[in-house]
Rosetta silent file (secondary structure, phi, psi, omega in degrees, C-alpha in Angstrom):
SEQUENCE: MAPVQRAVINLAPQHKFKGLSKWPEAQLLLLMPRVLWNRTRLYVPYFEAVHLAGRFGADPGDYEWEVLTDPQGFKWWRRTVGGDPAYGAAILAPDVSTDPIEVFGMIDIASDTPWWFDAIDDMVRIEMRGDTLAHQRHISELQAQVIVSIRDEYGPRRLITAERDENGIAWRVGGPEEVEKLKDAFVGLVNRARTAILPEEALRKTGELSPQSEQPKPKTDQLKPKTDQLKPGTGSLKSSLSNLLKPKTDQLKPKTDRLKKP
SCORE:     score description
SCORE:     0.000 S_00000001
   1 L     0.000  127.718 -178.191  -60.522   11.612  -80.149 S_00000001
   2 L   -64.654  139.180  177.987  -57.655   10.633  -77.980 S_00000001
   3 L   -59.981  140.426  174.608  -54.363    9.803  -79.680 S_00000001
   4 L   -63.132  133.443 -178.340  -53.535    6.072  -80.001 S_00000001
   5 L   -93.880  136.649  175.478  -51.061    4.987  -77.398 S_00000001
   6 L   -70.053  156.539  175.715  -48.080    2.731  -78.310 S_00000001
   7 L   -80.242  133.798  178.430  -47.858   -0.691  -76.521 S_00000001
   8 L  -135.131  133.340  173.027  -45.387   -0.497  -73.624 S_00000001
   9 E  -117.990  116.338  179.602  -44.464   -3.293  -71.140 S_00000001
  10 E  -109.807  114.031  179.468  -42.942   -1.974  -67.933 S_00000001
  11 L   -89.762    0.342  179.309  -41.487   -4.629  -65.747 S_00000001
  12 L  -136.265   63.844 -169.867  -40.521   -2.219  -63.009 S_00000001
  13 L   -60.354  -28.844 -179.834  -43.697    0.051  -62.657 S_00000001
  14 L   -71.525  -17.255 -173.022  -42.540    1.409  -59.300 S_00000001
  15 L   -93.770  141.705  175.678  -39.399    2.795  -60.750 S_00000001
  16 L   -97.014  106.204 -173.595  -39.064    6.169  -62.448 S_00000001
  17 L   -76.070  116.981 -177.996  -36.912    5.658  -65.529 S_00000001
  18 H   -74.245  -30.682 -177.455  -34.569    8.546  -65.885 S_00000001
  19 H   -86.778    7.259 -179.204  -33.347    7.618  -69.348 S_00000001
  20 H   -70.648  -26.705 -179.973  -36.751    7.357  -70.870 S_00000001
  21 H   -63.787  -29.772 -176.597  -36.721   11.015  -71.943 S_00000001
  22 L   -85.736  -17.348 -176.590  -33.773   10.195  -74.230 S_00000001
  23 L  -127.277   63.017 -178.683  -35.402    7.018  -75.595 S_00000001
  24 L   -68.549  -13.464  175.175  -39.068    7.811  -76.142 S_00000001
  25 L   -78.230   -9.412 -176.170  -39.491    4.938  -78.644 S_00000001
  26 L   -57.932  137.450  174.892  -38.786    2.385  -75.885 S_00000001
  27 L  -121.593   -2.093  173.665  -41.569   -0.156  -75.420 S_00000001
  28 E  -129.391  126.297  178.607  -39.916   -2.474  -72.939 S_00000001
  29 E  -123.745  132.325  178.782  -38.673   -1.122  -69.561 S_00000001
  30 E  -155.211  159.830  171.843  -36.867   -3.202  -67.016 S_00000001
  31 E  -110.292  138.257 -179.387  -34.284   -3.103  -64.319 S_00000001
  32 E  -130.550  136.960  175.754  -31.315   -5.506  -64.254 S_00000001
  33 L   -64.259  144.777 -174.387  -28.620   -6.077  -61.635 S_00000001
  34 H   -58.657  -40.807 -173.942  -25.257   -5.007  -63.168 S_00000001
  35 H   -62.293  -36.835  179.311  -23.570   -8.233  -62.535 S_00000001
  36 H   -70.005  -41.818  175.086  -26.378  -10.060  -64.578 S_00000001
  37 H   -53.616  -51.233  177.818  -26.196   -7.509  -67.364 S_00000001
  38 H   -64.841  -33.333  179.020  -22.474   -8.006  -67.705 S_00000001
  39 H   -68.175  -36.975  174.492  -22.785  -11.764  -67.567 S_00000001
  40 H   -61.354  -38.055 -177.340  -25.317  -11.626  -70.396 S_00000001
  41 H   -73.087  -28.494  176.398  -22.870   -9.587  -72.534 S_00000001
  42 H   -79.366  -34.938 -170.898  -20.197  -12.247  -71.851 S_00000001
  43 H   -73.130  -39.403 -170.764  -22.452  -15.088  -72.547 S_00000001
  44 H   -60.195  -47.862 -174.295  -23.779  -13.995  -76.113 S_00000001
  45 H   -65.027  -28.028  177.753  -20.470  -14.109  -78.062 S_00000001
  46 H   -84.342  -34.091 -172.666  -19.840  -17.754  -76.937 S_00000001
  47 H  -115.653  -32.684 -167.000  -23.323  -19.222  -77.230 S_00000001
  48 L  -130.966   12.823 -178.746  -25.881  -17.081  -79.079 S_00000001
  49 E   -65.418  150.161 -170.882  -24.120  -14.625  -81.369 S_00000001
  50 H   -69.123  -29.759 -177.850  -25.828  -14.308  -84.734 S_00000001
  51 H   -74.570   -7.980 -177.759  -22.572  -15.195  -86.630 S_00000001
  52 H   -78.007  -11.818 -173.768  -22.302  -18.566  -84.888 S_00000001
  53 H   -69.190  -28.582 -175.607  -25.153  -20.015  -87.021 S_00000001
  54 L    88.183 -173.923 -170.919  -22.912  -20.695  -89.986 S_00000001
  55 L   -77.139  -16.708 -179.395  -23.692  -20.412  -93.703 S_00000001
  56 L   -91.398   -2.582 -178.266  -26.967  -22.333  -93.573 S_00000001
  57 L    83.953 -156.888  179.320  -28.607  -20.120  -90.939 S_00000001
  58 L  -157.820  173.686  177.826  -30.493  -21.494  -87.940 S_00000001
  59 L   -76.451  154.353  174.209  -33.934  -22.191  -86.584 S_00000001
  60 L   -51.833  127.812 -176.550  -35.999  -19.280  -85.248 S_00000001
  61 L   107.312  -18.667 -177.100  -34.849  -18.590  -81.812 S_00000001
  62 L  -105.411  137.084  173.075  -31.195  -19.736  -82.288 S_00000001
  63 L    52.317   62.058 -173.016  -28.268  -17.485  -82.702 S_00000001
  64 L  -122.351    9.291 -170.258  -30.145  -14.225  -82.919 S_00000001
  65 E  -124.653  153.746 -178.368  -28.198  -11.722  -80.821 S_00000001
  66 E  -134.357  129.442 -178.069  -25.364   -9.177  -81.389 S_00000001
  67 E   -80.782  134.378  170.768  -23.527   -7.290  -78.578 S_00000001
  68 E  -109.629  152.229 -176.856  -23.386   -3.545  -78.890 S_00000001
  69 E  -108.024  -31.442 -177.772  -20.833   -1.400  -77.205 S_00000001
  70 L  -143.968  105.685   -8.297  -21.816    2.246  -77.352 S_00000001
  71 L   -66.523  168.793  177.523  -24.285    2.478  -75.912 S_00000001
  72 E   -67.159  141.087 -177.807  -24.100   -1.012  -74.284 S_00000001
  73 E   166.723 -160.759 -173.825  -26.800   -3.356  -75.523 S_00000001
  74 E  -143.347  144.192  162.446  -27.897   -6.080  -77.910 S_00000001
  75 E  -101.623  141.779 -179.093  -29.393   -6.260  -81.355 S_00000001
  76 E  -102.536  109.720 -179.172  -32.083   -8.761  -81.909 S_00000001
  77 E  -104.411   84.705 -178.789  -31.737  -10.465  -85.349 S_00000001
  78 E   -66.172  139.267 -172.553  -34.905  -12.499  -85.545 S_00000001
  79 E   -98.961  144.912  179.052  -34.644  -15.504  -87.838 S_00000001
  80 L   -87.284  172.624  179.762  -37.212  -16.334  -90.523 S_00000001
  81 L   -60.493  -27.302  178.659  -38.485  -19.846  -91.115 S_00000001
  82 L   -76.132   -7.331 -177.974  -35.848  -20.205  -93.826 S_00000001
  83 L    96.025   -2.672 -175.012  -33.078  -19.523  -91.233 S_00000001
  84 L   -84.209  135.458  177.471  -32.138  -16.080  -92.452 S_00000001
  85 E   -87.542  146.327  176.806  -31.647  -13.254  -89.790 S_00000001
  86 E  -141.783  128.414  178.009  -33.328   -9.956  -90.157 S_00000001
  87 E   -59.462  129.687  179.099  -32.891   -7.045  -87.683 S_00000001
  88 E  -137.980  -10.975  179.856  -35.900   -6.353  -85.668 S_00000001
  89 E  -166.968  171.972  178.395  -35.263   -4.787  -82.291 S_00000001
  90 E  -143.550  149.651  173.545  -32.613   -3.560  -79.844 S_00000001
  91 E  -122.194  121.977 -173.115  -32.086   -3.653  -76.143 S_00000001
  92 E  -123.247  146.921  172.453  -30.011   -0.673  -74.742 S_00000001
  93 E  -128.466   86.296 -170.468  -28.603    0.390  -71.445 S_00000001
  94 L   -57.518  -35.343 -175.179  -27.613    4.083  -71.842 S_00000001
  95 L  -127.623  102.285 -171.996  -26.116    4.325  -68.334 S_00000001
  96 L   -97.867   12.826 -177.345  -24.320    1.234  -66.888 S_00000001
  97 L   -86.740  -13.398  179.169  -22.839    3.090  -63.911 S_00000001
  98 L   -88.271  165.647  177.431  -25.991    2.432  -61.842 S_00000001
  99 L  -154.405  109.348    2.550  -27.010   -0.761  -60.018 S_00000001
 100 L   -70.847  160.171 -179.417  -29.556   -1.894  -60.979 S_00000001
 101 E   -88.402  140.446  175.810  -29.254   -0.790  -64.627 S_00000001
 102 E   -77.275  126.959 -177.854  -32.071    0.842  -66.506 S_00000001
 103 E  -122.134  134.346  179.455  -32.728   -1.325  -69.664 S_00000001
 104 E  -121.499  127.955  172.019  -34.804   -0.223  -72.664 S_00000001
 105 E  -104.218  139.132 -179.006  -36.182   -2.403  -75.473 S_00000001
 106 E  -137.879  121.606  164.324  -37.255   -0.952  -78.811 S_00000001
 107 E   -65.789  121.484 -169.967  -38.894   -2.587  -81.727 S_00000001
 108 L  -139.042   88.190 -166.930  -37.087   -1.136  -84.708 S_00000001
 109 E  -115.901  128.579  178.443  -38.445   -2.595  -88.048 S_00000001
 110 E   -95.089  155.385 -175.262  -37.612   -1.330  -91.521 S_00000001
 111 L   -71.002  -13.869  177.702  -40.037   -1.637  -94.427 S_00000001
 112 L  -100.427   17.704  176.042  -37.707   -3.939  -96.447 S_00000001
 113 L  -100.123  167.100  177.180  -37.590   -6.562  -93.745 S_00000001
 114 L   -68.728  -15.807 -172.267  -39.790   -9.646  -93.373 S_00000001
 115 L   -94.191   -1.417 -174.211  -41.336   -8.239  -90.190 S_00000001
 116 L   -59.238  -39.784 -173.702  -42.874   -5.045  -91.661 S_00000001
 117 L   -95.388    9.022 -176.231  -46.351   -6.313  -92.081 S_00000001
 118 L   -67.748  -24.101  178.006  -46.501   -8.357  -88.822 S_00000001
 119 L   -91.227    5.026 -177.645  -48.401   -5.585  -86.976 S_00000001
 120 L   -76.458  128.781 -179.939  -51.067   -5.164  -89.631 S_00000001
 121 L   -75.332  -30.564 -176.241  -54.606   -5.756  -88.292 S_00000001
 122 L  -139.028   86.485 -174.309  -56.184   -6.460  -91.733 S_00000001
 123 H   -73.676  -27.140  178.489  -53.573   -7.669  -94.224 S_00000001
 124 H   -66.932  -38.353  178.384  -56.234   -8.487  -96.909 S_00000001
 125 H   -64.130  -37.221  179.684  -57.360   -4.901  -96.953 S_00000001
 126 H   -70.508  -36.012  179.208  -53.737   -3.714  -97.411 S_00000001
 127 H   -69.194  -42.458 -175.755  -53.201   -6.098 -100.302 S_00000001
 128 H   -63.497  -45.443 -179.983  -56.344   -5.064 -102.113 S_00000001
 129 H   -73.211  -26.382  176.261  -55.541   -1.377 -101.815 S_00000001
 130 H   -73.208  -34.062  176.077  -51.928   -1.991 -102.633 S_00000001
 131 H   -59.818  -47.514  179.240  -52.949   -3.747 -105.895 S_00000001
 132 H   -57.969  -44.068 -177.000  -54.977   -0.672 -106.865 S_00000001
 133 H   -71.371  -33.626  177.873  -52.231    1.699 -106.028 S_00000001
 134 H   -61.021  -46.262  179.481  -49.617   -0.406 -107.891 S_00000001
 135 H   -64.471  -39.186 -174.488  -51.738   -0.132 -111.138 S_00000001
 136 H   -70.140  -39.453 -175.399  -52.228    3.558 -110.673 S_00000001
 137 H  -103.275   -5.365  177.718  -48.571    4.536 -110.097 S_00000001
 138 L    63.341   44.685  178.821  -46.942    1.726 -112.056 S_00000001
 139 L  -120.769  166.959 -179.782  -44.970    0.480 -109.144 S_00000001
 140 L   -61.390  157.461  179.781  -44.383   -2.953 -107.631 S_00000001
 141 H   -66.304  -38.457 -179.148  -47.132   -4.498 -105.412 S_00000001
 142 H   -65.107  -37.720  171.708  -44.756   -4.617 -102.509 S_00000001
 143 H   -61.007  -44.601  177.900  -43.928   -0.928 -102.825 S_00000001
 144 H   -63.699  -39.859 -176.815  -47.598   -0.092 -102.978 S_00000001
 145 H   -64.838  -35.874  177.097  -48.395   -2.259  -99.978 S_00000001
 146 H   -63.448  -54.667 -178.105  -45.679   -0.427  -97.903 S_00000001
 147 H   -50.382  -54.359 -179.491  -47.207    2.895  -98.943 S_00000001
 148 H   -64.291  -36.549 -176.464  -50.730    1.851  -98.013 S_00000001
 149 H   -68.292  -34.220  176.946  -49.684    0.245  -94.770 S_00000001
 150 H   -70.379  -45.156 -177.518  -48.031    3.629  -93.664 S_00000001
 151 H   -67.866  -40.514 -173.006  -50.986    5.611  -94.879 S_00000001
 152 H  -107.570  -14.238 -173.165  -53.814    3.527  -93.602 S_00000001
 153 H  -125.629  -66.851 -170.261  -52.412    1.467  -90.736 S_00000001
 154 H   -74.228  -34.318  179.545  -49.151    2.455  -89.063 S_00000001
 155 L   -60.561  -49.590  179.000  -49.493    6.135  -89.527 S_00000001
 156 L   -60.586  -30.609 -175.946  -52.856    6.493  -87.759 S_00000001
 157 L   -92.205    5.562  176.056  -51.583    4.211  -85.003 S_00000001
 158 L    59.384   38.939  176.970  -48.459    6.355  -84.423 S_00000001
 159 L   -98.450   -8.776 -176.350  -46.076    3.522  -85.101 S_00000001
 160 E   -80.043  129.940  174.621  -43.973    5.305  -87.761 S_00000001
 161 E  -110.070  -18.233  173.381  -40.593    6.580  -86.434 S_00000001
 162 E  -150.056  130.124 -178.564  -39.046    7.557  -89.855 S_00000001
 163 L   -77.054  165.761  179.097  -40.858    8.222  -93.070 S_00000001
 164 L   -49.683  130.140  179.387  -39.741    6.767  -96.371 S_00000001
 165 L   -90.203 -161.662 -178.393  -36.282    7.983  -97.409 S_00000001
 166 L   -69.734  -20.636  173.933  -34.894    8.359 -100.853 S_00000001
 167 L   -91.147   -0.274 -179.443  -34.645    4.554 -101.153 S_00000001
 168 L    83.099   13.235 -176.879  -38.251    4.111 -100.076 S_00000001
 169 L   -93.668  128.192  174.108  -37.310    2.620  -96.596 S_00000001
 170 L  -119.473  164.405 -177.720  -39.450    3.602  -93.632 S_00000001
 171 E  -133.330  146.898  176.809  -39.064    2.542  -90.039 S_00000001
 172 E  -140.962  164.260  168.648  -41.599    1.747  -87.302 S_00000001
 173 L   -90.572 -170.420 -167.911  -41.996    0.574  -83.716 S_00000001
 174 L  -106.392  153.458  170.933  -43.982   -2.445  -82.659 S_00000001
 175 L   -78.926 -175.283 -175.787  -47.485   -3.589  -81.910 S_00000001
 176 H   -64.950  -40.770  176.542  -48.504   -5.236  -78.716 S_00000001
 177 H   -68.818  -33.175  175.028  -47.630   -8.874  -79.829 S_00000001
 178 H   -67.835  -38.411  175.046  -44.228   -7.749  -81.087 S_00000001
 179 H   -63.619  -39.419  177.031  -43.409   -6.103  -77.841 S_00000001
 180 H   -65.613  -38.028 -179.697  -44.435   -9.270  -76.006 S_00000001
 181 H   -68.144  -39.267  178.204  -42.178  -11.355  -78.250 S_00000001
 182 H   -62.201  -46.712 -179.340  -39.261   -8.967  -77.544 S_00000001
 183 H   -61.017  -43.424 -179.914  -39.888   -9.292  -73.829 S_00000001
 184 H   -66.295  -38.517 -177.499  -40.028  -13.147  -73.980 S_00000001
 185 H   -68.515  -46.466 -172.584  -36.894  -13.333  -76.210 S_00000001
 186 H   -74.820  -39.593  178.003  -34.773  -11.110  -73.915 S_00000001
 187 H   -61.059  -41.733  175.958  -35.964  -12.656  -70.589 S_00000001
 188 H   -65.243  -33.487  175.100  -35.159  -16.080  -72.011 S_00000001
 189 H   -58.650  -48.664 -176.117  -31.694  -14.874  -73.131 S_00000001
 190 H   -63.490  -41.726 -174.328  -30.940  -13.560  -69.604 S_00000001
 191 H   -68.120  -38.844  176.051  -32.146  -16.770  -67.925 S_00000001
 192 H   -63.620  -35.423  177.804  -29.957  -18.824  -70.163 S_00000001
 193 H   -68.240  -36.270 -179.162  -27.041  -16.611  -69.480 S_00000001
 194 H   -63.053  -38.836 -174.995  -27.684  -16.897  -65.748 S_00000001
 195 H  -102.894   -7.289  178.424  -27.439  -20.656  -65.647 S_00000001
 196 L   -73.372  156.150  174.917  -24.746  -21.286  -68.419 S_00000001
 197 L  -101.133  114.656  175.595  -21.089  -22.127  -67.490 S_00000001
 198 L   -71.649  151.785 -178.582  -18.980  -19.580  -69.133 S_00000001
 199 H   -48.543  -47.466 -179.227  -15.589  -20.628  -70.660 S_00000001
 200 H   -67.691  -26.436  175.108  -13.540  -19.021  -67.875 S_00000001
 201 H   -73.347  -33.169  175.484  -15.689  -20.631  -65.297 S_00000001
 202 H   -63.521  -41.106  179.601  -15.080  -24.041  -66.862 S_00000001
 203 H   -65.222  -33.818 -177.764  -11.390  -23.485  -66.696 S_00000001
 204 H   -74.584  -34.920  179.338  -11.465  -22.525  -63.042 S_00000001
 205 H   -72.147  -34.713  171.881  -13.563  -25.700  -62.231 S_00000001
 206 H   -55.419  -45.582  178.109  -11.052  -27.835  -64.226 S_00000001
 207 H   -58.923  -40.445 -179.185   -8.301  -26.454  -62.077 S_00000001
 208 H   -67.492  -29.140 -178.348  -10.127  -27.337  -58.901 S_00000001
 209 H   -81.346  -17.164 -175.275  -10.524  -30.975  -60.019 S_00000001
 210 L   -71.008  146.644 -175.774   -6.748  -31.423  -60.791 S_00000001
 211 L   -67.549  147.762 -178.581   -4.771  -33.206  -57.962 S_00000001
 212 L   -93.041  127.113 -177.082   -2.949  -30.751  -55.827 S_00000001
 213 L   -68.474  -20.331 -176.061    0.862  -31.128  -55.576 S_00000001
 214 L   -78.609   -8.325  177.204    0.716  -29.740  -51.929 S_00000001
 215 L   -57.240  138.405 -176.745   -0.921  -32.955  -50.675 S_00000001
 216 L   -67.045  140.191  173.911    1.316  -34.623  -48.016 S_00000001
 217 L   -99.526  146.138  177.219    3.263  -37.614  -49.266 S_00000001
 218 L   -63.956  145.533 -178.377    3.886  -40.649  -47.103 S_00000001
 219 L   -73.973  134.934 -176.460    7.250  -40.687  -45.517 S_00000001
 220 H   -71.201  -21.781  177.691    9.507  -43.206  -47.177 S_00000001
 221 H   -69.677  -15.864  177.136   11.038  -44.226  -43.840 S_00000001
 222 H   -77.038  -33.643 -174.625    7.522  -45.487  -42.831 S_00000001
 223 H   -83.385  -33.042 -173.710    7.271  -47.772  -45.840 S_00000001
 224 L   -86.202  121.843  179.592   10.910  -48.902  -45.917 S_00000001
 225 L   -66.015  138.742  172.564   11.755  -51.707  -43.360 S_00000001
 226 L   -58.699  126.133 -178.895   14.544  -50.994  -41.041 S_00000001
 227 H   -69.609  -28.596 -178.877   17.611  -53.023  -41.979 S_00000001
 228 H   -72.069  -12.328 -179.841   18.681  -53.499  -38.423 S_00000001
 229 H   -80.888  -37.353 -174.007   15.441  -55.377  -37.673 S_00000001
 230 H   -86.988  -20.768 -173.931   16.114  -57.946  -40.415 S_00000001
 231 L   -97.092  120.586  178.852   19.852  -58.284  -40.113 S_00000001
 232 L   -65.971  153.245  179.263   21.094  -60.405  -37.285 S_00000001
 233 L   -63.752  127.310 -175.490   23.968  -59.285  -35.240 S_00000001
 234 H   -66.668  -26.201 -179.729   27.161  -60.436  -36.994 S_00000001
 235 H   -70.998  -44.294 -176.592   29.018  -61.163  -33.771 S_00000001
 236 H   -67.407  -43.222 -178.526   26.417  -63.766  -32.528 S_00000001
 237 H   -66.052  -46.116 -179.457   26.111  -65.434  -35.976 S_00000001
 238 H   -58.706  -44.492 -176.660   29.858  -65.733  -36.480 S_00000001
 239 H   -71.470  -31.725 -179.726   30.466  -67.279  -33.178 S_00000001
 240 H   -66.250  -43.070 -177.426   27.560  -69.706  -33.625 S_00000001
 241 H   -64.578  -43.982 -178.479   28.781  -70.820  -37.015 S_00000001
 242 H   -64.474  -34.899  176.778   32.297  -71.331  -35.840 S_00000001
 243 H   -69.278  -31.237 -179.071   31.104  -73.392  -32.997 S_00000001
 244 H   -79.235  -38.821 -176.862   29.046  -75.615  -35.199 S_00000001
 245 H   -86.462  -28.980 -175.254   31.585  -76.122  -37.988 S_00000001
 246 L   -83.284  108.260 -179.158   34.657  -76.313  -36.032 S_00000001
 247 L   -64.776  151.877  176.687   35.337  -79.799  -34.626 S_00000001
 248 L   -76.335  131.279  179.295   36.462  -80.143  -31.207 S_00000001
 249 H   -57.597  -33.023 -177.951   40.164  -81.031  -30.990 S_00000001
 250 H   -76.601  -13.712  172.468   39.768  -83.415  -28.257 S_00000001
 251 H   -82.514  -33.133 -178.253   37.425  -85.616  -30.427 S_00000001
 252 H   -85.861  -27.339 -170.677   39.850  -85.971  -33.354 S_00000001
 253 L   -94.091  119.290 -179.774   43.024  -86.341  -31.418 S_00000001
 254 L   -66.456  151.337 -179.522   43.677  -89.824  -30.137 S_00000001
 255 L   -78.466  132.075 -167.338   44.705  -90.190  -26.722 S_00000001
 256 H   -74.658  -22.417 -178.504   48.466  -90.713  -26.600 S_00000001
 257 H   -76.683  -17.693  175.949   48.397  -93.001  -23.683 S_00000001
 258 H   -79.960  -25.342 -179.002   46.468  -95.640  -25.643 S_00000001
 259 H   -88.244  -13.974  178.314   49.085  -95.800  -28.413 S_00000001
 260 L   -67.949  138.993  176.091   52.039  -96.160  -26.162 S_00000001
 261 L   -77.742  158.785  175.859   53.376  -99.720  -25.863 S_00000001
 262 L   -76.588    0.000    0.000   53.631 -101.262  -22.570 S_00000001
């Protein structure tokens, strides 16, 4: 019987991923232009970081991402219906010196998270077998269901990446539907980052809209009327007034010859 193959979505089937040997758990493979990868990393802290949701959480799909630095990547904190985040997957780029960048997505689910049983094919069977095991070992029903899910479901499907530790926590990769959800979530994130206006871009645009001080100002001598055009020549006005106001002496002075006696 051939071993069961894990679900893998390869968005760049023509490319040979060099980093796949270091990340064999990867279930999502894609190539991204470096500028778009860097832009998405700048976008998340301002718009979709998990801590931006506040104390009351958020709706599923909102504020679900965390930026990783070494290696570069993102954590996907899926939100429950109640608004609480629970880690469920990671997006990693081990080598960001290339362009385009090889990007790997990994479903990474712990047995104490709300997502553990999402890939179960027959949950009723797991619950029934879990109840029986709980009575036999005197453990909680949840603990028994985790054990049964590993033994009867995830183990045979080769989805377990870490067996139960001293605290009873196991880890697994994802089923086909979970890998599809991761692809849709990350592609949606990248598309939103592509079209969003980042804060530094908004500042640059604001600067472009402000009036520029270098614009030429109208010359004041063009708006100010010339005084010599409105002011008449003083010489001509003075002479005209003196001629009008000054009586002629020959009109006021009687002729002497009329006053003389004969």
